[in-house]
C-alpha positions as CSV (number, residue, x, y, z in Angstrom):
1,M,18.6,21.8,14.5
2,T,19.1,18.1,13.7
3,Q,15.4,17.7,13.0
4,K,15.6,20.3,10.2
5,I,18.6,18.7,8.7
6,M,16.8,15.3,8.7
7,E,13.8,16.9,7.0
8,L,16.0,18.3,4.2
9,V,17.7,14.9,3.7
10,E,14.4,13.1,3.6
11,K,12.8,15.7,1.2
12,A,15.3,14.7,-1.5
13,S,14.2,11.1,-1.5
14,M,10.4,11.6,-1.2
15,K,8.2,11.3,-4.3
16,A,6.7,14.5,-5.6
17,D,3.4,12.8,-6.7
18,K,2.4,11.0,-3.5
19,P,-0.4,8.6,-4.3
20,Q,-3.8,9.3,-2.6
21,F,-5.3,6.2,-1.0
22,D,-6.8,5.3,2.3
23,I,-7.3,2.2,4.5
24,G,-9.9,-0.2,2.9
25,D,-9.1,0.9,-0.6
26,T,-8.5,-1.9,-3.2
27,V,-5.2,-1.0,-5.0
28,D,-2.9,-2.3,-7.6
29,V,0.8,-1.8,-6.7
30,H,3.1,-1.8,-9.7
31,T,6.5,-2.9,-8.5
32,K,9.8,-3.1,-10.4
33,I,11.3,-6.6,-10.3
34,L,14.9,-7.4,-11.3
35,E,15.4,-10.9,-12.9
36,G,19.0,-11.3,-13.9
37,N,19.8,-8.2,-16.0
38,K,16.1,-7.6,-17.0
39,E,13.6,-5.5,-15.3
40,R,9.9,-6.0,-15.4
41,I,6.8,-4.6,-13.6
42,Q,4.8,-7.0,-11.3
43,V,1.3,-6.0,-10.1
44,F,0.2,-6.9,-6.5
45,S,-3.4,-6.1,-6.0
46,G,-5.4,-6.2,-2.8
47,V,-6.9,-4.3,0.1
48,V,-4.9,-1.7,2.1
49,I,-5.3,-2.9,5.7
50,A,-2.8,-0.6,7.4
51,R,-0.7,2.5,7.1
52,N,2.0,3.7,9.5
53,G,5.0,6.0,9.7
54,S,5.6,9.4,8.2
55,G,8.0,11.0,5.8
56,T,10.3,8.6,4.0
57,R,9.5,5.9,6.6
58,E,5.8,5.8,5.6
59,M,4.6,2.2,4.9
60,F,1.4,0.4,3.9
61,V,0.2,-3.2,4.0
62,V,-1.8,-4.8,1.2
63,R,-3.6,-8.1,1.7
64,R,-5.1,-10.4,-0.9
65,I,-6.2,-14.0,-1.1
66,V,-4.2,-16.4,-3.4
67,A,-5.4,-20.0,-3.8
68,G,-7.4,-19.7,-0.6
69,E,-4.5,-18.5,1.5
70,G,-4.1,-14.9,2.7
71,V,-1.0,-13.1,1.5
72,E,0.2,-9.7,2.9
73,R,2.9,-7.5,1.6
74,K,4.3,-4.4,3.2
75,F,5.5,-1.5,0.9
76,P,7.2,1.8,1.5
77,V,5.2,4.6,0.0
78,H,8.2,6.5,-1.3
79,S,10.2,3.6,-2.6
80,P,11.9,4.0,-6.0
81,K,10.9,0.3,-6.7
82,I,7.2,1.2,-6.8
83,E,6.3,2.4,-10.2
84,K,2.7,3.5,-9.4
85,I,-0.2,2.8,-7.1
86,E,-3.7,2.6,-8.8
87,V,-6.8,2.8,-6.7
88,K,-9.4,0.4,-8.1
89,R,-12.1,0.7,-5.5
90,R,-12.8,2.9,-2.4
91,S,-14.5,1.4,0.7
92,V,-16.2,2.6,3.8
93,V,-14.3,1.6,6.9
94,R,-14.5,2.6,10.6
95,R,-11.1,1.5,11.8
96,A,-7.6,2.7,11.3
97,K,-6.3,-0.9,10.9
98,L,-8.2,-3.7,9.3
99,Y,-6.4,-6.6,11.0
100,F,-9.8,-8.3,11.7
101,L,-9.9,-9.3,8.0
102,R,-7.2,-11.8,8.7
103,E,-9.6,-14.1,10.5
104,R,-12.4,-13.8,7.9
105,S,-12.8,-15.6,4.6
106,G,-15.2,-15.6,1.7
107,K,-18.0,-13.1,1.7
108,A,-17.2,-11.9,5.2
109,V,-14.1,-10.1,3.8
110,R,-16.2,-7.8,1.6
111,L,-16.2,-4.1,2.4
112,K,-18.9,-1.6,1.6
113,E,-18.1,0.6,-1.4
114,R,-17.8,4.3,-0.8
115,R,-20.0,6.4,-3.1
116,I,-18.4,9.6,-4.4
């Protein structure tokens, strides 16, 4: 009974057009940023290295290299702060989590592109 009530409450806050992306895809995440009383869109682009959760609690982690330093950011899939998620490149991966990319640098970080 309580499970069904939770599903109804969650359904109201879920996005209708859930973006389709997988682990290993290179994505651009367009996020709304508030600066004072102005709002702007900031793009965070990188490789999706993890996804977890379900329903409104579904999250994904995007990793990119900035000035030679690895930066990871975790986003909720159904957040109202996320404007859109663009898939730039799809890659072939054989793992559910790509945490091994954290120890690699340079050309070793490259992933093989998936042909469609």
